[in-house]
N, C-alpha and C positions, 0 to 999 in steps of 0.2 A: 170302243173306238173301233173302226172300220179300218182296213188298209188304206185307203184313197184319205184319208183324215189323218192317220198314221205320217202319209208322205207329205201331206200338206203341212204337217206340224214339224219335218223334217226329222223324224224318229223311227227308230227302226221297231221291229215289236220288241227285241228284247229290252232296247232301250227304256219302252215304254212300261214293259213287265216289271223292270226293276226300281223306276219311278214310282210306278203305282204300288207297289209292295210295300216300297219306301215310306208313302204318304198314307197309305191304311195304316200301317203300324204307329207312326207317329200320330196320328188323329187324334188319341187318348191321353198322350203325353207329352205335346208340344204347344206351349201356350200361346206363341206366335201364330203358328198354323189352327188351333181354336179361336183365336181372336178371328184370324181371316173367315174363318168358319162360320161366325157371329157376323160379321160384317156382311158379306154375301147373303146370310140368310134374311138380313134386314132390308135387302131390295126386294123380297119376296110376301115376307110375312108383317104383320099389323106390330108397332113397335110395341104395345102391350102382350102380345104371343111370345116375342122374342124376350122380353125382359124377363116373363115368367118361365119360359121354359128354355131355350137356347142359351140366353145370357146366363142362366143359372147352372147349367150343364146339365138341366134334366135329360135333353134329349139325346146329350153325346154318348151314355152308353148306350141306349136304347138303336141308337142310329149306325154305332160303330159296328154291329152284326151283318145287318142287311147292306152297307155298304161294302164289307171286307166279301161277302158271298156273291154282290153283284161285280166288282172288282175281278173275283175268280170265274165266273161266269164269262167274261167279256174276254178275258185273256184267255179262255178255254174255247170261244168262239173266233176270235181271231187266229187261234193256233189252228183250227181245224180249215179256217177260211186260206188260210197259208198253204197247207200240206194239201187242201185240194185243188189249191192252183198249180204245185208243184209236181202231183201225180198226173196230170193231164198232159 
């Protein structure tokens, strides 16, 4: 998330970082979060695909590592952007 988007959501980078880490940690363990993920995927994927993959949890393990990796990259980019602004 870019700094302007963080401001739009009224979040500091520290708050965003904490929430992101919490959500990525809970992705595999929280049934309510998993259900929300499945419902969100239903918006984009055919029903049969959802039933055969996401609905059975087959994608969860596959997706958790890339999601955590992307989250780390997003935080690093946001930190870099913030430190670049403060050093000018």
